[in-house]
SENU-747887 format. One record per residue (C-alpha): residue number from 1; residue in one letter; x, y, z. Coordinates in Angstrom, 1 decimal. Layout:
BEGIN
@vexpa NUM; mifi a; xx X; yy Y; zz Z .
...
END
This chain:
BEGIN
@vexpa 1; mifi m; xx 0.0; yy 0.0; zz 0.0 .
@vexpa 2; mifi t; xx 1.4; yy 3.4; zz -1.0 .
@vexpa 3; mifi m; xx 1.0; yy 5.9; zz 1.9 .
@vexpa 4; mifi d; xx 1.4; yy 9.6; zz 1.3 .
@vexpa 5; mifi i; xx 2.9; yy 11.1; zz 4.4 .
@vexpa 6; mifi l; xx 2.7; yy 14.8; zz 5.1 .
@vexpa 7; mifi r; xx 5.6; yy 16.2; zz 7.2 .
@vexpa 8; mifi l; xx 4.8; yy 19.1; zz 9.5 .
@vexpa 9; mifi a; xx 6.6; yy 20.7; zz 12.5 .
@vexpa 10; mifi a; xx 3.9; yy 21.4; zz 15.2 .
@vexpa 11; mifi f; xx 4.1; yy 24.1; zz 17.9 .
@vexpa 12; mifi s; xx 6.7; yy 26.0; zz 15.8 .
@vexpa 13; mifi d; xx 8.1; yy 29.3; zz 17.0 .
@vexpa 14; mifi a; xx 7.1; yy 31.2; zz 13.8 .
@vexpa 15; mifi q; xx 9.2; yy 29.7; zz 11.0 .
@vexpa 16; mifi q; xx 11.6; yy 27.8; zz 13.3 .
@vexpa 17; mifi g; xx 11.6; yy 24.9; zz 15.7 .
@vexpa 18; mifi g; xx 8.5; yy 22.8; zz 16.4 .
@vexpa 19; mifi n; xx 8.2; yy 19.0; zz 16.7 .
@vexpa 20; mifi p; xx 8.1; yy 17.1; zz 13.4 .
@vexpa 21; mifi a; xx 5.1; yy 14.8; zz 12.9 .
@vexpa 22; mifi g; xx 4.0; yy 12.6; zz 10.1 .
@vexpa 23; mifi v; xx 0.4; yy 12.9; zz 9.0 .
@vexpa 24; mifi w; xx -1.5; yy 10.3; zz 6.9 .
@vexpa 25; mifi i; xx -5.1; yy 10.9; zz 5.8 .
@vexpa 26; mifi g; xx -6.8; yy 8.0; zz 4.1 .
@vexpa 27; mifi e; xx -10.0; yy 6.0; zz 3.7 .
@vexpa 28; mifi v; xx -9.2; yy 2.7; zz 5.5 .
@vexpa 29; mifi f; xx -6.5; yy 1.8; zz 8.0 .
@vexpa 30; mifi p; xx -4.0; yy -0.8; zz 6.8 .
@vexpa 31; mifi d; xx -2.9; yy -3.5; zz 9.2 .
@vexpa 32; mifi d; xx -1.3; yy -2.4; zz 12.5 .
@vexpa 33; mifi a; xx 2.0; yy -3.9; zz 11.4 .
@vexpa 34; mifi i; xx 2.0; yy -1.6; zz 8.4 .
@vexpa 35; mifi l; xx 1.1; yy 1.5; zz 10.5 .
@vexpa 36; mifi q; xx 4.0; yy 0.6; zz 12.9 .
@vexpa 37; mifi a; xx 6.4; yy 0.1; zz 10.0 .
@vexpa 38; mifi v; xx 5.5; yy 3.4; zz 8.5 .
@vexpa 39; mifi a; xx 6.0; yy 5.2; zz 11.8 .
@vexpa 40; mifi l; xx 9.4; yy 3.6; zz 12.1 .
@vexpa 41; mifi e; xx 10.3; yy 4.6; zz 8.6 .
@vexpa 42; mifi v; xx 9.2; yy 8.2; zz 9.0 .
@vexpa 43; mifi g; xx 11.3; yy 8.3; zz 12.2 .
@vexpa 44; mifi y; xx 9.5; yy 11.1; zz 13.9 .
@vexpa 45; mifi s; xx 8.5; yy 10.8; zz 17.5 .
@vexpa 46; mifi e; xx 4.9; yy 10.3; zz 16.3 .
@vexpa 47; mifi t; xx 3.0; yy 9.8; zz 13.0 .
@vexpa 48; mifi v; xx -0.7; yy 10.2; zz 13.1 .
@vexpa 49; mifi f; xx -3.2; yy 8.2; zz 10.9 .
@vexpa 50; mifi a; xx -6.7; yy 9.4; zz 10.3 .
@vexpa 51; mifi i; xx -9.8; yy 8.1; zz 8.4 .
@vexpa 52; mifi p; xx -13.3; yy 9.4; zz 8.2 .
@vexpa 53; mifi q; xx -15.7; yy 8.0; zz 10.8 .
@vexpa 54; mifi d; xx -19.3; yy 9.1; zz 11.5 .
@vexpa 55; mifi d; xx -19.2; yy 12.9; zz 12.0 .
@vexpa 56; mifi g; xx -15.5; yy 13.2; zz 12.3 .
@vexpa 57; mifi w; xx -12.2; yy 11.3; zz 12.0 .
@vexpa 58; mifi r; xx -10.9; yy 8.0; zz 13.6 .
@vexpa 59; mifi v; xx -7.4; yy 8.8; zz 14.7 .
@vexpa 60; mifi r; xx -4.4; yy 6.6; zz 15.8 .
@vexpa 61; mifi y; xx -0.9; yy 7.6; zz 16.8 .
@vexpa 62; mifi f; xx 2.3; yy 5.6; zz 16.4 .
@vexpa 63; mifi s; xx 5.8; yy 6.3; zz 17.7 .
@vexpa 64; mifi p; xx 8.7; yy 4.4; zz 16.1 .
@vexpa 65; mifi e; xx 8.4; yy 1.8; zz 18.8 .
@vexpa 66; mifi a; xx 4.7; yy 1.5; zz 19.8 .
@vexpa 67; mifi e; xx 1.2; yy 2.9; zz 19.4 .
@vexpa 68; mifi v; xx 0.4; yy 5.7; zz 21.9 .
@vexpa 69; mifi p; xx -3.0; yy 6.7; zz 23.1 .
@vexpa 70; mifi f; xx -2.7; yy 10.4; zz 22.5 .
@vexpa 71; mifi c; xx -0.2; yy 12.8; zz 21.0 .
@vexpa 72; mifi g; xx -0.7; yy 16.6; zz 21.2 .
@vexpa 73; mifi h; xx 1.8; yy 17.8; zz 18.6 .
@vexpa 74; mifi a; xx 0.7; yy 15.2; zz 16.0 .
@vexpa 75; mifi t; xx -2.9; yy 16.3; zz 16.7 .
@vexpa 76; mifi i; xx -1.9; yy 19.9; zz 16.0 .
@vexpa 77; mifi a; xx -0.2; yy 18.7; zz 12.8 .
@vexpa 78; mifi l; xx -3.4; yy 16.8; zz 11.8 .
@vexpa 79; mifi g; xx -5.5; yy 19.9; zz 12.5 .
@vexpa 80; mifi a; xx -3.3; yy 21.9; zz 10.2 .
@vexpa 81; mifi a; xx -3.5; yy 19.2; zz 7.5 .
@vexpa 82; mifi l; xx -7.3; yy 18.9; zz 7.7 .
@vexpa 83; mifi a; xx -7.7; yy 22.7; zz 7.5 .
@vexpa 84; mifi a; xx -5.4; yy 22.9; zz 4.5 .
@vexpa 85; mifi r; xx -7.2; yy 20.1; zz 2.7 .
@vexpa 86; mifi y; xx -10.9; yy 20.6; zz 3.8 .
@vexpa 87; mifi g; xx -11.0; yy 24.2; zz 5.0 .
@vexpa 88; mifi e; xx -10.8; yy 26.1; zz 8.3 .
@vexpa 89; mifi g; xx -12.9; yy 24.9; zz 11.2 .
@vexpa 90; mifi e; xx -13.3; yy 22.4; zz 13.9 .
@vexpa 91; mifi y; xx -13.0; yy 18.6; zz 13.4 .
@vexpa 92; mifi r; xx -14.1; yy 15.9; zz 15.8 .
@vexpa 93; mifi l; xx -11.5; yy 13.2; zz 16.5 .
@vexpa 94; mifi h; xx -12.3; yy 9.7; zz 17.8 .
@vexpa 95; mifi l; xx -9.2; yy 8.3; zz 19.6 .
@vexpa 96; mifi n; xx -8.7; yy 4.8; zz 21.0 .
@vexpa 97; mifi a; xx -10.1; yy 5.8; zz 24.4 .
@vexpa 98; mifi a; xx -11.3; yy 9.4; zz 24.1 .
@vexpa 99; mifi q; xx -13.3; yy 11.9; zz 22.0 .
@vexpa 100; mifi i; xx -11.6; yy 15.2; zz 21.4 .
@vexpa 101; mifi s; xx -11.5; yy 17.9; zz 18.7 .
@vexpa 102; mifi v; xx -9.0; yy 20.0; zz 16.8 .
@vexpa 103; mifi a; xx -9.6; yy 23.3; zz 15.0 .
@vexpa 104; mifi g; xx -7.3; yy 24.6; zz 12.2 .
@vexpa 105; mifi y; xx -7.2; yy 28.1; zz 10.7 .
@vexpa 106; mifi k; xx -4.7; yy 30.1; zz 8.6 .
@vexpa 107; mifi q; xx -2.3; yy 32.5; zz 10.4 .
@vexpa 108; mifi g; xx -0.3; yy 34.3; zz 7.7 .
@vexpa 109; mifi t; xx 2.0; yy 31.7; zz 6.1 .
@vexpa 110; mifi l; xx 1.4; yy 29.2; zz 8.9 .
@vexpa 111; mifi i; xx -1.6; yy 27.3; zz 10.0 .
@vexpa 112; mifi a; xx -2.6; yy 27.6; zz 13.6 .
@vexpa 113; mifi a; xx -4.4; yy 24.8; zz 15.4 .
@vexpa 114; mifi t; xx -6.1; yy 24.3; zz 18.8 .
@vexpa 115; mifi l; xx -6.9; yy 20.9; zz 20.3 .
@vexpa 116; mifi q; xx -9.3; yy 20.1; zz 23.1 .
@vexpa 117; mifi s; xx -7.5; yy 17.5; zz 25.3 .
@vexpa 118; mifi p; xx -9.1; yy 14.5; zz 26.9 .
@vexpa 119; mifi p; xx -10.1; yy 14.9; zz 30.6 .
@vexpa 120; mifi t; xx -7.1; yy 15.4; zz 33.0 .
@vexpa 121; mifi h; xx -6.3; yy 13.9; zz 36.4 .
@vexpa 122; mifi s; xx -3.3; yy 13.6; zz 38.6 .
@vexpa 123; mifi r; xx -2.1; yy 11.6; zz 41.6 .
@vexpa 124; mifi p; xx 0.9; yy 11.4; zz 43.9 .
@vexpa 125; mifi v; xx 3.9; yy 9.4; zz 42.8 .
@vexpa 126; mifi s; xx 5.3; yy 6.6; zz 44.9 .
@vexpa 127; mifi r; xx 8.5; yy 7.0; zz 46.8 .
@vexpa 128; mifi e; xx 10.1; yy 4.1; zz 44.9 .
@vexpa 129; mifi l; xx 9.2; yy 5.5; zz 41.4 .
@vexpa 130; mifi l; xx 10.3; yy 9.0; zz 42.4 .
@vexpa 131; mifi d; xx 13.7; yy 7.7; zz 43.7 .
@vexpa 132; mifi q; xx 14.2; yy 5.8; zz 40.4 .
@vexpa 133; mifi a; xx 13.4; yy 8.9; zz 38.3 .
@vexpa 134; mifi m; xx 15.6; yy 11.2; zz 40.4 .
@vexpa 135; mifi a; xx 18.4; yy 8.7; zz 40.0 .
@vexpa 136; mifi l; xx 17.8; yy 8.5; zz 36.3 .
@vexpa 137; mifi f; xx 18.4; yy 12.2; zz 35.8 .
@vexpa 138; mifi g; xx 21.0; yy 12.6; zz 38.6 .
@vexpa 139; mifi l; xx 18.7; yy 14.9; zz 40.6 .
@vexpa 140; mifi q; xx 19.0; yy 15.6; zz 44.3 .
@vexpa 141; mifi a; xx 16.2; yy 16.7; zz 46.7 .
@vexpa 142; mifi e; xx 17.4; yy 20.3; zz 46.6 .
@vexpa 143; mifi d; xx 16.9; yy 20.4; zz 42.8 .
@vexpa 144; mifi i; xx 13.1; yy 20.0; zz 43.1 .
@vexpa 145; mifi d; xx 10.7; yy 22.9; zz 43.2 .
@vexpa 146; mifi l; xx 8.3; yy 21.7; zz 45.8 .
@vexpa 147; mifi r; xx 5.7; yy 24.3; zz 44.9 .
@vexpa 148; mifi i; xx 4.9; yy 21.9; zz 42.0 .
@vexpa 149; mifi a; xx 5.4; yy 18.5; zz 43.8 .
@vexpa 150; mifi p; xx 6.4; yy 15.5; zz 41.7 .
@vexpa 151; mifi a; xx 3.3; yy 13.7; zz 40.5 .
@vexpa 152; mifi l; xx 1.8; yy 11.4; zz 37.9 .
@vexpa 153; mifi i; xx -0.3; yy 13.5; zz 35.6 .
@vexpa 154; mifi h; xx -2.7; yy 12.5; zz 32.8 .
@vexpa 155; mifi g; xx -4.3; yy 14.3; zz 29.9 .
@vexpa 156; mifi g; xx -4.9; yy 11.5; zz 27.4 .
@vexpa 157; mifi a; xx -1.6; yy 9.8; zz 28.3 .
@vexpa 158; mifi q; xx 0.4; yy 9.4; zz 31.6 .
@vexpa 159; mifi h; xx 3.5; yy 11.4; zz 32.4 .
@vexpa 160; mifi l; xx 5.7; yy 12.0; zz 35.4 .
@vexpa 161; mifi v; xx 6.4; yy 15.6; zz 36.2 .
@vexpa 162; mifi l; xx 9.5; yy 16.8; zz 38.0 .
@vexpa 163; mifi a; xx 9.7; yy 20.6; zz 38.6 .
@vexpa 164; mifi l; xx 13.2; yy 22.1; zz 39.0 .
@vexpa 165; mifi n; xx 14.4; yy 25.0; zz 41.0 .
@vexpa 166; mifi r; xx 17.0; yy 26.2; zz 38.5 .
@vexpa 167; mifi r; xx 16.9; yy 26.8; zz 34.7 .
@vexpa 168; mifi e; xx 20.5; yy 25.5; zz 34.5 .
@vexpa 169; mifi t; xx 19.4; yy 22.1; zz 35.9 .
@vexpa 170; mifi l; xx 16.9; yy 21.8; zz 33.2 .
@vexpa 171; mifi k; xx 19.5; yy 22.8; zz 30.5 .
@vexpa 172; mifi d; xx 21.8; yy 20.1; zz 31.8 .
@vexpa 173; mifi m; xx 19.2; yy 17.3; zz 31.5 .
@vexpa 174; mifi s; xx 20.7; yy 13.9; zz 30.6 .
@vexpa 175; mifi y; xx 19.8; yy 10.3; zz 31.2 .
@vexpa 176; mifi d; xx 20.8; yy 6.8; zz 30.1 .
@vexpa 177; mifi f; xx 18.4; yy 6.0; zz 27.3 .
@vexpa 178; mifi t; xx 18.2; yy 2.2; zz 27.9 .
@vexpa 179; mifi t; xx 17.5; yy 2.6; zz 31.6 .
@vexpa 180; mifi g; xx 15.0; yy 5.4; zz 31.0 .
@vexpa 181; mifi r; xx 13.1; yy 3.3; zz 28.4 .
@vexpa 182; mifi q; xx 12.9; yy 0.3; zz 30.8 .
@vexpa 183; mifi l; xx 11.6; yy 2.5; zz 33.6 .
@vexpa 184; mifi m; xx 9.1; yy 4.3; zz 31.4 .
@vexpa 185; mifi v; xx 7.7; yy 1.2; zz 29.7 .
@vexpa 186; mifi r; xx 7.4; yy -0.6; zz 33.0 .
@vexpa 187; mifi e; xx 5.6; yy 2.3; zz 34.7 .
@vexpa 188; mifi g; xx 3.5; yy 3.3; zz 31.7 .
@vexpa 189; mifi l; xx 5.0; yy 6.8; zz 31.4 .
@vexpa 190; mifi v; xx 4.7; yy 8.2; zz 27.9 .
@vexpa 191; mifi t; xx 7.1; yy 11.0; zz 28.9 .
@vexpa 192; mifi i; xx 9.0; yy 12.3; zz 31.9 .
@vexpa 193; mifi l; xx 8.4; yy 16.0; zz 32.0 .
@vexpa 194; mifi l; xx 11.0; yy 18.3; zz 33.5 .
@vexpa 195; mifi v; xx 9.8; yy 21.8; zz 34.2 .
@vexpa 196; mifi f; xx 11.2; yy 25.2; zz 35.3 .
@vexpa 197; mifi a; xx 8.8; yy 27.9; zz 36.2 .
@vexpa 198; mifi e; xx 10.1; yy 31.3; zz 35.0 .
@vexpa 199; mifi s; xx 7.0; yy 32.9; zz 36.3 .
@vexpa 200; mifi r; xx 3.4; yy 32.0; zz 37.2 .
@vexpa 201; mifi g; xx 2.4; yy 31.9; zz 33.6 .
@vexpa 202; mifi l; xx 5.6; yy 31.0; zz 31.7 .
@vexpa 203; mifi f; xx 7.4; yy 27.6; zz 31.9 .
@vexpa 204; mifi h; xx 10.4; yy 26.0; zz 30.2 .
@vexpa 205; mifi t; xx 10.1; yy 22.2; zz 29.7 .
@vexpa 206; mifi r; xx 12.0; yy 19.2; zz 28.4 .
@vexpa 207; mifi n; xx 10.4; yy 15.8; zz 27.7 .
@vexpa 208; mifi a; xx 12.3; yy 12.6; zz 27.9 .
@vexpa 209; mifi f; xx 10.5; yy 10.2; zz 25.5 .
@vexpa 210; mifi a; xx 12.4; yy 6.9; zz 25.7 .
@vexpa 211; mifi y; xx 9.0; yy 5.2; zz 25.9 .
@vexpa 212; mifi g; xx 8.5; yy 6.0; zz 22.2 .
@vexpa 213; mifi g; xx 12.1; yy 5.3; zz 21.2 .
@vexpa 214; mifi v; xx 13.1; yy 9.0; zz 21.1 .
@vexpa 215; mifi y; xx 15.6; yy 10.5; zz 23.5 .
@vexpa 216; mifi e; xx 13.8; yy 13.9; zz 23.8 .
@vexpa 217; mifi d; xx 10.6; yy 15.4; zz 22.3 .
@vexpa 218; mifi p; xx 10.9; yy 19.1; zz 21.3 .
@vexpa 219; mifi a; xx 7.2; yy 19.9; zz 21.8 .
@vexpa 220; mifi t; xx 4.7; yy 17.8; zz 23.6 .
@vexpa 221; mifi g; xx 1.1; yy 18.8; zz 23.6 .
@vexpa 222; mifi a; xx -0.2; yy 15.8; zz 25.6 .
@vexpa 223; mifi a; xx 2.2; yy 16.6; zz 28.4 .
@vexpa 224; mifi t; xx 1.4; yy 20.3; zz 28.3 .
@vexpa 225; mifi a; xx -2.3; yy 19.4; zz 28.7 .
@vexpa 226; mifi a; xx -1.6; yy 17.1; zz 31.6 .
@vexpa 227; mifi f; xx 0.6; yy 19.7; zz 33.2 .
@vexpa 228; mifi a; xx -2.0; yy 22.4; zz 32.9 .
@vexpa 229; mifi g; xx -4.5; yy 20.1; zz 34.5 .
@vexpa 230; mifi y; xx -2.1; yy 19.4; zz 37.4 .
@vexpa 231; mifi l; xx -1.5; yy 23.1; zz 38.0 .
@vexpa 232; mifi r; xx -5.2; yy 23.5; zz 38.3 .
@vexpa 233; mifi d; xx -5.4; yy 20.5; zz 40.7 .
@vexpa 234; mifi i; xx -2.8; yy 22.1; zz 43.0 .
@vexpa 235; mifi g; xx -4.4; yy 25.5; zz 43.0 .
@vexpa 236; mifi w; xx -1.6; yy 27.2; zz 41.0 .
@vexpa 237; mifi n; xx -2.4; yy 30.9; zz 40.3 .
@vexpa 238; mifi h; xx -2.6; yy 30.4; zz 36.5 .
@vexpa 239; mifi s; xx -5.2; yy 33.0; zz 35.5 .
@vexpa 240; mifi g; xx -6.6; yy 30.6; zz 33.0 .
@vexpa 241; mifi v; xx -3.6; yy 30.4; zz 30.6 .
@vexpa 242; mifi i; xx 0.0; yy 29.3; zz 30.6 .
@vexpa 243; mifi d; xx 2.8; yy 29.5; zz 28.0 .
@vexpa 244; mifi i; xx 5.4; yy 26.8; zz 27.5 .
@vexpa 245; mifi v; xx 8.8; yy 27.1; zz 25.8 .
@vexpa 246; mifi q; xx 10.1; yy 23.7; zz 24.9 .
@vexpa 247; mifi g; xx 12.9; yy 22.3; zz 22.8 .
@vexpa 248; mifi e; xx 15.2; yy 25.3; zz 23.2 .
@vexpa 249; mifi d; xx 18.0; yy 23.4; zz 24.8 .
@vexpa 250; mifi m; xx 18.0; yy 20.9; zz 21.9 .
@vexpa 251; mifi g; xx 18.0; yy 23.6; zz 19.2 .
@vexpa 252; mifi s; xx 14.4; yy 23.3; zz 18.3 .
@vexpa 253; mifi r; xx 12.6; yy 26.1; zz 20.2 .
@vexpa 254; mifi s; xx 8.9; yy 25.5; zz 20.3 .
@vexpa 255; mifi r; xx 5.9; yy 27.5; zz 21.7 .
@vexpa 256; mifi l; xx 2.8; yy 26.0; zz 23.3 .
@vexpa 257; mifi r; xx -0.2; yy 27.7; zz 25.0 .
@vexpa 258; mifi a; xx -2.7; yy 26.0; zz 27.3 .
@vexpa 259; mifi e; xx -6.0; yy 27.6; zz 28.3 .
@vexpa 260; mifi f; xx -8.3; yy 26.1; zz 30.9 .
@vexpa 261; mifi s; xx -11.1; yy 26.7; zz 33.3 .
@vexpa 262; mifi d; xx -11.3; yy 26.1; zz 37.0 .
@vexpa 263; mifi v; xx -13.5; yy 23.0; zz 36.6 .
@vexpa 264; mifi p; xx -11.5; yy 20.0; zz 37.9 .
@vexpa 265; mifi g; xx -10.7; yy 17.4; zz 35.3 .
@vexpa 266; mifi s; xx -12.1; yy 19.4; zz 32.4 .
@vexpa 267; mifi s; xx -10.5; yy 19.5; zz 28.9 .
@vexpa 268; mifi i; xx -7.5; yy 21.7; zz 28.2 .
@vexpa 269; mifi r; xx -7.2; yy 23.9; zz 25.1 .
@vexpa 270; mifi v; xx -3.7; yy 23.5; zz 23.7 .
@vexpa 271; mifi s; xx -2.7; yy 25.7; zz 20.7 .
@vexpa 272; mifi g; xx 0.2; yy 26.4; zz 18.4 .
@vexpa 273; mifi t; xx 1.3; yy 26.8; zz 14.8 .
@vexpa 274; mifi a; xx 2.5; yy 24.3; zz 12.3 .
@vexpa 275; mifi r; xx 4.9; yy 24.8; zz 9.4 .
@vexpa 276; mifi p; xx 5.6; yy 22.4; zz 6.5 .
@vexpa 277; mifi l; xx 8.9; yy 20.5; zz 6.4 .
END
């Protein structure tokens, strides 16, 4: 089967940066083995596959190593592709375990898109898992910003968040890939999110993505949605919106915005622009 793959960088900072995603829009899904092989061949952290279903689109996401339940940057790329092909507007998306939407519209030479995430929730992380994650990144207790306590956060996929006291600690992030992948697969962590709060509304993040066979993700909409939900859970003074700068330390500066209400667990609006590759 010939598969035409669009290549877009989602959550770009104007004409630079962003997270590359493959996008395929067709009529019928091929076998899972073919979807997985295509994602591996494309080589991006995720490739999204979409077919028409009912009043929207049936959507699946594959990393080079495995299918994942939800991917924010690939959803933004899909929204841009749907808007370019079928016109500006909102599109309903049927995921494996959730119903969401994405809207796409032109913004100069770029296409901007906004997704509505699945519901969010969070819970404390066990001492054992926290110790293992801290050891993985070589972190000490004094490195952690306890205003945003370590936690398991979920907004369509599960992540572990570790907030850091210093921007330099975030810049120096490193970990053993094999050990990290074993930990993340065993614990069901799609990414481990490291965060530095520059202010109440501006955050710098890095996302370890060994789970998907990628050392680091330059822009992660799913983790941003989960993180915004967690800030709401802990009563962070967010004023309804946060901005994320991600990928800067790996040379692919990306911008993400999350908007959300005070309703616990409700969907997060995550927006950004996409540029063709």
